[in-house]
N, C-alpha and C positions, 0 to 999 in steps of 0.2 A: 565657288563664287568667280565671276569673272574678275578677273584684274585690271587693277587700276581705276574701277569706279567706283570703290567705296571708300566711305572716309579712313583714317588712321583710327584705328581705336587703341585708346593708351591711357594711362594714369594720370588723373585731374584731381585737382584741390578745389573742392565747392566751398567758400569761405559766406559765413553768414556775419558780417561784421556788427548787426544789431544786436546781435545774443554773443559775440564772441566766440564762435564755435566753427570749425573746420572740419572736413570727413574727405579721406582720399577713395578714390572709386576709380572707375574705369568707364572710359565714355569716350565719345566721338567729338564732342565740343570742344572748340579752340577757344583759346586766347593768346593774346599778346603778353598779357603780365607772366610774371612765374613767383615762386615761394620756394623757399628751401623748408622742405619737410623734417619732421622729427628723425627719418633714417640718414638725413646727411644729402639728398638728393633734391634736385631742382625739378618741381613740377610747376605745369601751368597752373594757375589758378583762376576761378569763374567766382565773381562775386553774384550772391542771391539775393535777393530780397525776404525772403521767408523760408526757412527750415524746419524741422521738427523742433529745434531747441527755441523758437522762435513764434511758431504758430499756435494761435488759442487753443483747439483743440487737443495739443500734444500736453500743453504746458499748464491745464486745467486753469486759463486766467481769462476765458471765454464767458461771453456777456450771453444772456439766457434772454431771448425775443420773446415778445409775448405776443402769440400769435393766433390765441386762442379770440381775444377779442377785436382782430383786426376787422374783420367784416363789421361788427356792429358799431364800432368807432365810426367805420368810412359812413354807413347809414344814418348815424346820428348826426355827423358831420354836414352831412348834403342832403338830410331830409329825405331820405327814401326808404 
């Protein structure tokens, strides 16, 4: 790799506040906020809107959309 052109790859905490869930991983993402992790060290923290703890696909709280009748409903509504 070329020197001084790549971002720093380091440990970062990603936090999903809606699900009260956080995980430590490595990333090049940067943040001005920090958090003290379970191991006693301080890491940058990045707040995310959705994680596996809050996404409906992973939690099983997803809605089932009725796509089979969508075309028929459209034709009925607009007379075609």
